[in-house]
C-alpha positions, 0 to 999 in steps of 0.5 A: 203410628201403630197400625195394629189396632184397627176399628170395626164397623161397630167401632165406627158407628157407635153400636159396639164396644171397644174393638178387640176383633181380628180381621180376616182379609182375602188372600192377596195371591192375585191381582184380583185382590187389589184391582177390579175388572170393572162394573161391566165384568160384575165386580164392585170396584169398592171391594178392591184395595186400589179403587177403594184408595182412589175413592177415599183420596178423591172424596177426602180431597174434595170435601176438605177443599170445600170446607176450607173454602168456607173457613179460610175467610176466618183464617182457619188453617188447612189442616183443621179443615182436613181433620173436619172433613175426616170427622164428617166422613166418620161415625160423627156424621156420615155414619149416623146420617147414612150408615150404608154410605158410612161403611165406605170409610169403615171398611178395615181394608180401607183403614189399612191403606189410609194409615199406610199411605198417610203414614208414608206421606207424613214421613216424607213431608217431615223430611222435606220440612227438615230439609227446608229448615235453615238452622242458622236463622234460628240460632240468631234468635238467641236467649229469648227463644231458649227461655221461651222453650224451657219455661214454656216446657216446664211450666205446663207440665208442672201445672198439669201435674199439680192439677192432677194431684189436686183432683186425684180423688175425681180421676177415674180408675181407668185413667189411673190404670193406663197412666192416661194423665201422664200421657196427656201431660207429655203431649198436650204441652208440646209446641210442635215445630211442624205444627207451628211452621205449617200454621204460620205458613198458612197465615203467611207469617213465616218471615215475620219477626214473631213467627221466627221467634216462635219457630225457634222456640218450638224447634228447641223445645222439640229437640230438648223433649226428644233427647231428654225422653230418650236418655231419661228412659234409657237411664231409668231402665239401665239403673233398674234393679232388674237385670233384664231391664238393665240389659234393655236400658244399656242396649237402648242407649247403645242402639240410640247412639249407633242410630244417631251416628248412622244419621250423622256419619253415614246417611248425611254424607251419602246424600251430600255426595249425591248433591256434590256435582249437580249443576247450579240451578239444576234439580237432582236427577231421578236416580239420585232422588230415588236414592235420597228417598231410600236413605230417608225410608231407611232412617224411618225404619230404623226409628221404628225398630228403636221404638221411636216414631217413624218421622224421628230419623227423617226429620233429624236427617233433614235438619242436618242437610242444607236447604235450598238448591239442589235438594230442597228445591228438588223436594219442593218441585217433585214431592210437595204437590203430590205428598203435601197436596194430595196424599198427606190429607189422608193422614189428617182425615184419618184422625177425624174419621176416628172421632165419634162425638156420640161416645161423649156420654159422661159429662163429668168425665169430659168436663174433668178432661177439659179442666186439665186441657185448659190448665195446660193451655193457660199455663203454656200461654202464660209461661211463653208470655213471661220471658217475652215481657222480661226481655222487653217485648210489648204486651201485644207481642208477648200475647201473640207469641203466647198464641203462636206457641199454642197452635194445635194440628197434626202432631196432636192427632198423631199422639191421640191416635197412638194413645187410642191404639195403645188403649190409653185413650178410650173413645170418649177421651179421644173425642174430647181431646180432638174437639179441644185440639180443633177448637184451640188450633182454629181459635189461636190461628184466627186470633193471630191472623187478626191481631198480628200485622207485621206491616204495622211497623213500617210507619216512618216517623218522618217524611222519607221522600225525595221532595223532602230531602235536605239540600246537602243530604245524600239520596238513599235508594233501595234498588230491588232486582229479581234476576240478571235481566233487571240489572241493565235497566236499573243501572241505566236509571242510575246512570241517568241520575248521574250521581256525583260527589256533590250529589251522592247516592247511597244504593242499597241493592236487594237481590230478591232470589226465588224462594224454594226449598226453605221454610223461612225467608232469608235476609242477609248482607251479601259478602263478596265471595261468600256463597253462604249469603245465598243458601238457596242456590242464588249464590252465583246469580247474586255474585254476578248482580253485585259485580255489575253494580260494583263495576258501575260504582267504580266507573263513577268519580270517588264518593259518588255512589256507595253500595250495600248489597243484600240477598233476600230469599222469601215467598212472594206473598211476604217479600214486601216485609223484607223490602220494607224492613230494609227501607225502614232500617236504612231510612231509604227515600226511594224504593225502585222495583222492576215491573213484571212485564217487558218488551219481547223481541217481536214488539209484544209485551211478555211476562218476565218470569213464570211467576209474574203474577206473584211479582205484581202482587208483591209490587202492590204490597210494597206500594201499600206498606212502604215507609218511603216513596216507591218507583216502578221501573217499566223497561222498554229498552230505550234507556241504556247505560251506554250513551247513544243506544237509546232515543235521539237525545239531542246530544245529551246522554239521556233525555228525560220527559216528565208529565205533570198533572198535579198532586203529591205523586207528581210533585215527588216525580218532579223532585226526583227529575230535578235531582237527576238533572240538577248537576248532570248533563242530561236533558229534562223536559217538564210538561204540565197539563192544565185545564181552561179556567172554565173547566176547573171546578175549584179543586183543592186550593191546598194541593193547587198551591203545593203544585204551583210552588213545586213548578215555580221552584223548578222554573226558578232554579233550573230552567234554561230553555235548552237542556232544562225545558218547561212547557205548559199545555192547556188542554180541554180533556184527556184526548188533548193530553194524549195527543201532546204526549204522543208528539213530545215523547218521541225525543225522550228515552225515559218518561217519568210520571206520578202514580196518582192512585189517591188523586181524584179523577179529573177531566185530564184522566176521564175515560183513560181510567176505564181502560187501565190494565195495571193499577199499580202503574196508575192511570197515566203510567198504564197508558204510557206502557200499554201496547195499544198506545204504541209507546216503547219508551222506558217509564218510571212511575213514582208514588210518594210516601203514604205511611208516615206518622208525621205526614200531616204535620209535614203537609201543613208546614208545606202549605204554610211555606207555600202561602208565605212564598206566594205572598212575598213573590206576589205573582207566578213566574211567567216563563211559560210556553202555552200550546 
């Protein structure tokens, strides 16, 4: 952005003409021009450069965060709030309400610093976004993204040009003299990749299918626009009849080619050399990071020398570099908080500070400009919808893509500020343009957030549960692991399941690698020896994890376990999208996720990682949106792959205890326990808790019959009184149940319970729920895993599938089968031991 033309006080407060003045600053020959000695020395700190910059940063940061706290409920992006903060500090509000206070943001010295610091931060942020961008993800979008980019680029330009020709008689002479409509057409139709990426990040839609499609189309459009403008301009100059223009054209083509060659063959190899011998998982050292920043600044300077924007070279360089570790992670760790979180907001606020709504005095001119802007938005929207509909997408998805491609943000402010500096825009046009950009940006983002819910697709059209598994059908399990520490407990659970050729397990392994240094999530099948399957530095970790599961598979009889590993790199806020997508595509019956806490060496409970809270939130999302049943594995060290390392199992490799209170989750847990014990040498004890007849308040007879049917099937098919045991405990409340659990759980190394999140509270759980700490484990699961309870046994908390379009049909058919069996049997099986 050009910084030559800076506004004066009159320019900011609306009581003067367009700025054509020169500013004379104090000579900067001593530290006194930049720093203050303090108020006690008689200095006014706000008259000095550095204290003024700090004041600007503090005020803009506080105000923008306050505005965003109010607007984020409406899904308004953060950048819109930051621009609004600048508008409130400029002549539109503060300069009118309190002119003396408004002078704080009207001082020319302050504008120089805001533009310089903000421009530098913007350049670094663009470079970081380029580094984080994985071009391989966008290449897979295919012809659909290319069609959206091309048609969405050409159609708005044609429409706005046609509107300009049709209304040429009404176009003011000042617009024609400065070619304002040409500049407006060249900027308004753009779907800037930076804007689309940042807005989708604010909406947590980066990893969504439509989000990736929109980013692919925006990136292709950006590249096509930049290259076409550069080459067409150079060609027109070179083909001009003027020898001077021809010489300029040939020189521009040559210098642009040299610049691209420098980025590709000098800057990129230099940075790759700096990354070459960095240990895996480590960050770049300070010296190497400074070298990378110097190379980036050099590319930005070269861009300005060639007449391009300072971000052009750094963005191109960032796209050519690999994302993830170590460069992407280093940038995210060292620069994101300072640059994106603090300094960059000066760039956003600067666009708002130049806005003066009181300059909008000519209604006809503003209305004419709005006509052109609306024509561009509508043409962009329709031209992006058309390829989507032609490719078979639904009207709703095409509508959402059209909205995404109309996101507005910082790039529009940058173009408007550049046009103001070049005197292409006057203050009235600038105000109308910025207000329209803010309105379109806020409206489209809010509409997308409220219309587009990617999790809606995770609704299975059949019951994907262990309970409804066919007799000869394999058990399809999706096992999620975050790190190598989760491998042991997960393998121990698989070992306790004892897969065999008669009861095989198809295991889909999903390594949830940390998300850092990338803009979009990555979900890829893992190929042995292919480090590119995990571009964020998770290659070695994924290899170790997959090798452990492969070794386990090789130890089982052939045909017992089949393994399909995947690597997922996604932010915790949206990682459930990838988990549910794999489960839905592979028709998994059970998802197993690790708990976010574990048992420490000293016996206390500690978090597994620093981001344990984010993992807990991700587990909640998986429970809520999963298209199949879900189990949370709480590791306490009692369950081991090696027999004899756990609890006293009475000679069995594993002794499993299941506590049955009733309800769909408990029936699913019972079905899983039956599958584990049916053809395996493990011990299983099922303890059912019932209330005395006088304590029962009727209840749901349908649920009671389903519970009775599930218990009868276990007793009839499996119970032998030694390896497979069933006991029924009649208790009068939660106290008696807890006492029984304390007594019977000691001989087990794995406890299985239902989550019972949707089950009504009964006398069995009364009082316990008041002390629940982890709601994702349910009442009983939280009790068994709490440190106060003193139980140090691994626990598996099971939730039955909740999102199935055919769920009610299956439930009704199950009830009908129960009624028929109960009538044919005539009585309840009597193999029970009452306590």
